[in-house]
C-alpha positions in Angstrom: -2.6 -27.8 23.8 -5.4 -30.4 24.0 -9.1 -29.5 23.7 -9.8 -30.1 27.4 -7.2 -27.6 28.6 -8.4 -25.0 26.0 -12.0 -25.5 27.1 -11.1 -25.2 30.7 -9.2 -21.9 30.3 -11.8 -20.4 28.0 -14.6 -21.4 30.5 -12.8 -19.5 33.3 -12.0 -16.5 31.1 -15.5 -16.3 29.8 -17.0 -16.3 33.3 -14.4 -13.7 34.4 -15.6 -11.5 31.5 -19.2 -12.0 32.4 -18.4 -11.1 36.0 -16.5 -8.0 34.8 -19.4 -6.8 32.7 -21.8 -7.3 35.6 -19.4 -5.5 37.9 -19.1 -2.7 35.5 -22.9 -2.3 35.2 -23.3 -2.4 39.0 -20.6 0.2 39.3 -22.2 2.5 36.8 -25.7 2.3 38.3 -25.2 1.9 42.0 -21.8 3.3 43.1 -19.1 5.8 42.1 -16.4 3.2 42.4 -16.4 1.6 38.9 -12.8 0.2 39.0 -13.4 -1.5 42.4 -16.7 -3.1 41.3 -15.2 -4.1 37.9 -12.2 -5.8 39.7 -14.5 -7.4 42.2 -16.7 -8.7 39.3 -13.7 -10.2 37.5 -12.5 -11.7 40.7 -15.8 -13.3 41.6 -16.3 -14.5 38.0 -12.9 -16.2 38.1 -13.7 -17.9 41.4 -17.1 -19.1 40.1 -15.3 -20.3 37.0 -12.8 -22.3 39.0 -15.5 -23.7 41.3 -17.7 -24.7 38.3 -14.6 -26.3 36.6 -13.9 -28.2 39.8 -17.5 -29.5 39.8 -17.6 -30.4 36.1 -14.0 -31.5 36.1 -14.6 -34.8 37.9 -14.6 -36.7 34.7 -11.8 -34.9 32.9 -9.8 -38.1 32.8 -12.5 -39.8 30.8 -12.5 -37.1 28.1 -11.1 -38.0 24.7 -7.9 -36.3 23.8 -8.3 -34.0 20.8 
């Protein structure tokens, strides 16, 4: 696997984890539905990660292969 694909997948996974942590905190403090808010946080984090990758991925073809 080249560096670019590794970076891309870890970027989306890391944003999903951040979204999951935020969703868990929101679920603890504001609602009784912790699994629902955790799942929503991971889902939103993944969507934000894919969108951010689409914005930053315009010059993927210019990246050097590792």
